[in-house]
N, C-alpha and C positions, 0 to 999 in steps of 0.2 A: 506396280512395276518398279523394279530397282535398276538404277543406272550402273553400268559396268559390274555386272554380277556373274558369279559362277555357281554351279551346283556341285555339291559334294555328296556322294552316295556310296555306301550307306554310312551314316554317322553313328549307327549303333555299334561302334567300335572304339576302343581306347585310342586309336591312332588319329581319329578325326579332329579332335580339338587342336592338337599340335599343328596339323595341316592347315586348318582354318586360320589359326592365329598367325602362322607364318605369312600366309597370303594377304591377310588384312593388314598386318604391320608393314610389310615391305611394298606391297603393290596397291593397297588401298581399295581392293575389290569388296563389294558386298558379297556375302556368302549365304547361299540357300542350302540348308541341310535337309536331306531326305533320309529317314530311318525306316528300315523294314520291320522293326520291332521296338517295343518300349525299351529305353535305355537312358541312364542318367545324363548322357551328353546332349539329349534334346533340350535340356534346360540351360545349356551353356550360353553365355553372353556372346560368344564368338560367332554365333549363327544369327544372322539378321532375320531370317525366316526359317521355320522348321515345318516339315511335313512328315507325319507319321503314317506310312502306308504299309499295312501288314500284308505283305505279299512274299511268297516263296521266291527268293532271288534266282533260283534256277528256272523260273518260268519267264517266258518272253514278255509277259504282262509287266514285269518289273522294268524292263527296258523302255517300253512304251510309256509307262507312268513317269519315270524319271525324265524322259525326253519331253513329255508334255508339260512338266513343271518348269523345265528349262525354257521352253518356248513361251509359257505364260509370263515369266518374268523377263523375257528377252535376254537371257544370260548368254554369254559368249562361249562358255565352255562347260563341259561336264567332267568332273574328276572322280574316278573310282577310288575306293579305299581298300577293301578286302580282295582276296584272290577271286572269289566268285563274281565280284563286281567287274574286275578287269577282264575276266574270262568271258562273261556274258555280254558286256558292253562292246568288247572288241569283236565278238562273234557277229553282233548285229550293228556294226559301226555305221552301216548305211542309213540306219534310222536317224542318227544324229547328223550325218552328212546331208541328208535330204532337207533337214531343217536349218542348215547353215550353222550348226553348232559344232564347235571343235571338241572332239573326244581326246582327252589327254591320256593316251594309252599306247603301249607298243602294239604291233600288229598281232592279230589273233594266232597266226601260225607260230610266231616267236614265243608267245605265252604257252601254247600247247607243248612246244619243244622243251622249254626249261622246266615245266611242271611235271614232265614225264620222267620219272627217275630212271627208267630203263634206257630211254633215248639219251638222256644226259650222260649216263655212265658210258655209253658207247661213243657218243659224239665228242665228249670232252676228255676222254681217257688219256689223250696224248698231251694235254696241257695242265692237268690237275690229277691229284691222287684221291681216289675214292676208297671207302672201306670195301674190302673184298665182299662181293655179293653175287647172288644168283636170282634169276627171275623164275618164279614158279607159277606157271599159267594155270595148271590144273593138277589133279592128283597124280596124273601120269608122270609129272615132273618132280615128284617128291624126292627121288633119289639125289637130286642136285644139292639138297640141303647138306648131305654128307661131305660135300666138297669144302665146307666151311668148318671152322673150329669154334665151339662155344667159348664164352657166352655169345648168344645170337640175338638179333633184333628182327622182328617181323613187322613189316610196314605195308600199308596200302600203296598202290601205285600212284594215285593222284596227289593233289595238294595236301589234303588232310591225311597225314601218314598214320595216325593212331598207333604208335609203336608199342609193342609188347616185348618183354625181355625174358630170355630163357638161358638157363645154365646147362641144359642138356638137349639132345636131339628129340627125345620123346615128346616133351611138352611143346617144343617148337613145331614139330610136325603136326601135332594135334591142332595147334592154332592155325597152321598153314592150310590144313584140310578144310577148316571151317570158313576160311577167308579168301582163298585163292580166287583170282590172281593176286599175288603179293610179291614184294621184294624181301629177301632174307639176307641180312648183312651180318658180318662179324662185328660185334659190339666194339666201339672205339671209345676209350676213356681219354680224357685230356682236358686242356683249357678251352672253354667255349668262347670262340671269337667270331666276329662277323666283319665282312667287307661290304660297305654300302657304296653305291655309285649312281650318279646320273651321267649318262653317256649319250653320244650321238654318233651313229654309224661306227660303233666299236671304239670310239675315242672318249675317254673320261672327261667330263666337264667339272664334276665335283666328286670328291672321294672322302670316305670316313671309315674308320675302323673302331671296333669296340670289343670289350671283354665283359662277359656276364659275371656278376658277383652272386646274385641270388636269382633263381628261376622259379617259374610257376609251381613246379614240383621239384623235389630234390634231385630227381633223375633227369630233369630237363623241361623245356618249354620256354615261352617268352621271358624276357628279363623282368625282374622286379627291382633290381638295382644293377647298374652297369657303369663302366667307366670308358672313357675314350679321350683322346685318340690313342690307339696302340701303334706306335711308330716302328713297326716291323716290316722291313722291305720285302721279306719273303711272302708275307700275307698280301701285301699290296701287289706284288708281282703276280701272284696266283690270280687275284681278282682281275687284274688288267689283261692277263692272257685269256681268261674266260670271256671277258667282255669283247676282246678283239676277235676271238674265234667265232663268237656269236654275231659279231657286227651289231651289237646291241644298241638300240635307241630307247631311252626312257630310264626308269629307275630299276635297280636290281640289287638284291642282297644275296651274298654268298655266305652260307652258314658253314662253319668249320669247327673241328676239334683239333687242337694242337698238341702233339706229343713232344715235350721238351727233350726227352732222351733220344728219340728217333729223328728230331729236327724235321718233322713232317707235319704239314697241315692236311688233314683229311677233310675233303668236301662232303658234307652231309646232304645238303640240298641247296637249290637256288629258289629264290622267292621273287617273282616278277610283279611285285606289289609293294605297297607301303609296309614296312616292317614294324613289329610290335614295339620296338624301342626307338621309334622316330623322334620321340621327345628329347632323347639325349643329344643327338647332333643339332637339332633345332635350338635347344637351349644354349648350345655352344656357338651359335650363329652360323652353323652349316645349314643354310636355308634351302634344303632340297625341294620343299614344296613350292616355294616361290620361284625358284630357278626352273623347275619342271614346267610350271605353267607359262613362264616367260618363254621358254624354249618352244613350246607348242604354239603360242599365240604370236610371238614376235621374232622367233628365229634364233639361231646360234649366236650371232654377234651380240644381240641384246642380252642373252643369258650370260655370256662371258663378261660383258660390261658390269652386270649386276654382281657377278662373283667377285670381281676386283674390289668392290666396295664392302665386302664382308670382312669384318675383323674377328676371326675365329679364335676359339680357345680350347681348353681341355678341362676335364673334370668328371664328376660322378653325378648321375641322376638316379633318384629313388622314386618308385611308384608306391608311395606310402599307403594311399587309399586302396590301391589294388592288392597291397600286401595284407589286408585284413583277412584274406583267405588263410593265412598261417596262424591266426589266433586260436582256432579250434584244433590245430595240427601241432605246430611247434612254436609256441609263443615266443621263445627266445629269438627266432628269426625275425618276427615283427619288431621286437625290441631293438634288434640289430639295425633294422631299417629306420626305426625311430631315431636312433642315435645319429645316423647320417643326416636325417631330416633336420634335426636340431642344429647341426653344424652349418647347414646351408639350405634353409627352407625354400629358397628361390629355385633350386634345382630339384623340384619334386612335382608330383601331380596335384599338390595342394596349392591351388591358385586363389589367393585371398581376394582377388578381384572378380572371381567367378563363384560367388557364394552359393547360388542356387544349385549349380551342378555339384559342388562339394557336398552340400547337405543331402541331396538325393543319393549321391554315390555312397556316402557313409550309411545312410538308412538302408540302401539296397544291400550293402555288404553285411550288415547285421541280420537282415532277413535271410541271407544265404548261409548263415553259420551252420544250420542243421544240414543243408545240402553239402557244404564243404566237409563237415564231419563225416557224412556218409561216403563221400569221395575218398576221404582219408582211410576209412575202413576198407574200402575196395583196394586201395593202394597197398595196405598192409596184408590183405588177404592174398593178393597176387604175389606179394613178396614171400609169404609163408609157403606157397606152393613151390617156389624155387628154392627156398630154404630146405625143404625136404630133400631136394636133389643134392644140395651141398652136404646135408647131414649123412647121406649114404657114404659119401667119400670120407667124411669125418669119422664115421663109425669104423670103416675099414682100416683107417689109420691106426686106431688103438689096438685092433686085433692082429696087427702085423708085427713081425720081428724087424730088427734093424730100423728103428724109427729115428727120425731127426726132427729137431725143432729149430727153425731158422728165425732169428729175431733181428729186426732193424735196431739201430742204436739210438740216434736222435729222434725222439718222438715215441719211442717204445720203452727203452731202458731208462733213458734220462731225457730231460729237456735241457739241451745245451744252449745257454743264453748268449749266442753270438750276435753281435751288432751287425747284422747282415747289410743294413743300409750303408754303414761305414765301410764295410768290406767292398761293396759294389763301387763306391765312389773311388776307392784307391785303385781297384782293378781297372776301372774305366780310365782313370788318370794315367795309369801305367800302360795302357793300350792292350790289356788282356781281355777286355770285355766291351762289347758294343753297348751303347746306352739302352737299347731296346731288349737286350737278352738277359736271361737269368744265369746264375752261376752254374746251375745244372746243365743248361744248354751249352755254355762255354766249355765245360768239362768234356761233354760229349764231342763237341766240335774238334777240340784239340786232341782228344784221344784217337780219333780217326784220321786226323790230318797232320798233326805235328806233336809227336811224343815228347820232344824236349820242352816245348812250350807247355804241354800238359803237366809235366813234372814241376816246372817252375810255377805254374798257376796253382797247383796243389800245395806247394810249399808256402806260397804267399797266404793262402787261405788258412793253412795250418797254424800260422802265427796267431791268428785271432781265435781259432778253435782251442788252442792250448790255454790261452788266457781265460777262457770261459769255463775250464774244467772245475775250478774251485767253487764256482757258483752254480754248477749243474744240479738240477733238482731231480732226484730219483722219481720215476713214474711207476716203478714196480717195487714189490717187497723182495729184497735180495734173498730172504729165507725161502721164499717160494721157488725161486730159480735154483737155489742150491738143492732143494728137495726134488725138483724136476730132473736135475742132473743125475739122480740115482736111477731114473727109469728111461730117459732118452738122452741121446747125444745132442748137444746144443751148439749151434754155430751163429755167430753174429755176422750179418751181411750188411755193410754200410757204405755210404758215400763219404764218411769221415775217414781220416787217415789212421793207420795202425797204431801209431804212438798215442794218439788221443784216446782211442778206444781202450787200449790196454791199460793206460794210466787210470782211466775212469773206472774200469772194472776192478782194478786193484784197490782203489779207494772204497768201492762198494763191497770189497771182499768177495768178488765173483770170478776172479781170475782162474781159480781152480775148478769152478763149476762150468766154465765155457770150454768146450773141446776144440773149437776152431774159430778164428776170426778172419773174415775176408773183407778187406778195406779197399778204398779207391787206389791205394798204392801197393796192392798185393800182386800186381802184374796182370790182372785180367780186366782192368779198366773200371769205369764208374757206372756201367750199365747194370741195373739191378738184376735182371734175369740171368746175366752172366755170373754175377756174384752168388745168386741162389744155386745155380747149377754147379759152381765150383764147390760150394758147401756140401752139396749132395755127393759129389764125386769123392771129395776128401774123406767124408764120413762113411762112404759106401752104403748109403741109406736106400731102403726100398720104398718107404713111405715118408712123406715130408709135409710138415705143417709150417706155414709161413705167417708170421705176424708182422704187419707193416702198417704205416700210417698214410700210405699213398695208394689210392684205388687203382691207378693205372698200373702200378707194379703188381698189385694183387691179381688183376685180370691176366697179366702175363704169367704169373705164377700158376693160376688155374689152368691156362693153356699148356703149361709144362707138366700138368698132372699132379700138382701139389694141392694141399688144402689151405686156402687163404682165410685169414681173419683180419678184420679192419680194427686198428688200434687208434682210437680218438675219443675225446670227450665232447666233441661237437655233434649234437643231435642231428643237424642237417646232413652232415657227412655220413653218419650212421644210417640215416634213412635212405640216402642215395645208394650206399653199399648194400643195404638190406633189400632194396628193390631188385637187385641183381641176384639175390639169394646168398650173398656173402655177409655173415653177421659181423657186427661191430660193437665195441664197448671200450671202456677205459682199459689201458694196458694191464693194470693191476688185476682187474676183474677177469680179463681174458686168460691170464696165466693161472689164476686161481681156478678157473673153470677147467682148463686143460689138466691141472693137477688132480682135480676131483674125478674127472673122467678116467684118467690113467689108473687111479686107485680102485675105481669101480671095476674096470676091466681086469685089473690084477687079481681082485678077489674072485672074479668069475673064472679065473684060470685061463 
């Protein structure tokens, strides 16, 4: 028997160690871990006792087994970890209540509501923005898919969404027919951010926000590195409005994608459980786990007292051991993670006081290399299917008359080495920029709300951009662009100002090869899809190919009917774009490929 103990289940989850550590450090509880399958965390020193019970967690036997272990050790509470644990334990909460054991979980009906993507969309639509979506219950509802504009995402209705990505209706509908009932959404690209909260009756007790840096797969998934706190009042306000509307008690994570151009947070889903990146806030002394347990065992006042004693910080956390999955995929990503780890090893999942768990986790990671390689092949195979959809649009581009090629400037034609950190500091000091916002976001804000301030902001930034021209590094071969200009009309669409673009093009001897330049000071604003559209109208083009280094802009370009191509030398971003069916490569290679295809089609007549 252990004195003052709690049970955590299931500990076969990467979240469990951070939760156990928080509770032991702050509250001094003994922790009994129950795992439903073999996992490296069963060897962690943060569990005083471990039980490996190989049971399907969807079976009621799982509940009775965990409850009996809690009774055996006379533990005061049971703390679920994954969604299935929260779902099942809350459904059979009377099992724990009858034994006098506190179940640290929201009510079952609350969990059911927030995990149902259809109900959430309907219930919270007045307090948050969701991606446009339809619910397809059966084949009879297939026509609903045509209400959306590709790229599309098909998701399961429950907690495990199993998303698939589609550039056209045909493959999406084929997927829907095999999986219905499903949710079909318009794909949203943007910055992946989350709002975490521990609340009581709709009032936050502890809040945290984070931004993902690297994810399980390039197209999404749990964080492998993330930073926080993100001090954006808009994100916090959205989270608070959701919590208030739900009158939520317990922990909750609001997963979002942020569009800087649109100034919109799109809510992707709600997670009524411990989130995969719980290590990040816990490492920064946002002790959600300890406060949650205190709230349920001792009440709101004690939880608030504990919160007052927390000296919180900000920073980056890296799941280096978990990142081994990238070694057989994109090894540069793992090296990127390693670099973060070397700079601050204490903010990682490598705990030198937890040697046994580390060794087993590393050994397990290497055993999984073949499996990860196979998963990567599937990822690429799915991507190839969508690439075929893209290729049909690409092929039609070359066979059409009045073709236009639209190029971004910074990141495609040149790398303009502006000291953006210095620019931001000046703009914040002058009152043009909020500390939490990007320059792109500020340009959008002023364009729609204050044109005079927009012009002044643009001029302040331009001073730095002009200074960078002499050190600009060409990313393409100017001769290829000059050659392309013999076959297609070329427009530069950029958030840089006209003077900077024209001066740089002149230095590269490209001024005569470019037919049109649309810049942020051309009168149509800084929004990329508006700049694209203006290029198309000025050139009177029927078919348009867009080369840019920002995937959000390329998704907009695809929805406008254009042919998008991703310009970057980062394999992670190429793999992300490729999963949607949009190919990516270095700018120089992309333009060379376009030139080769044009000449092939010219020979074919």
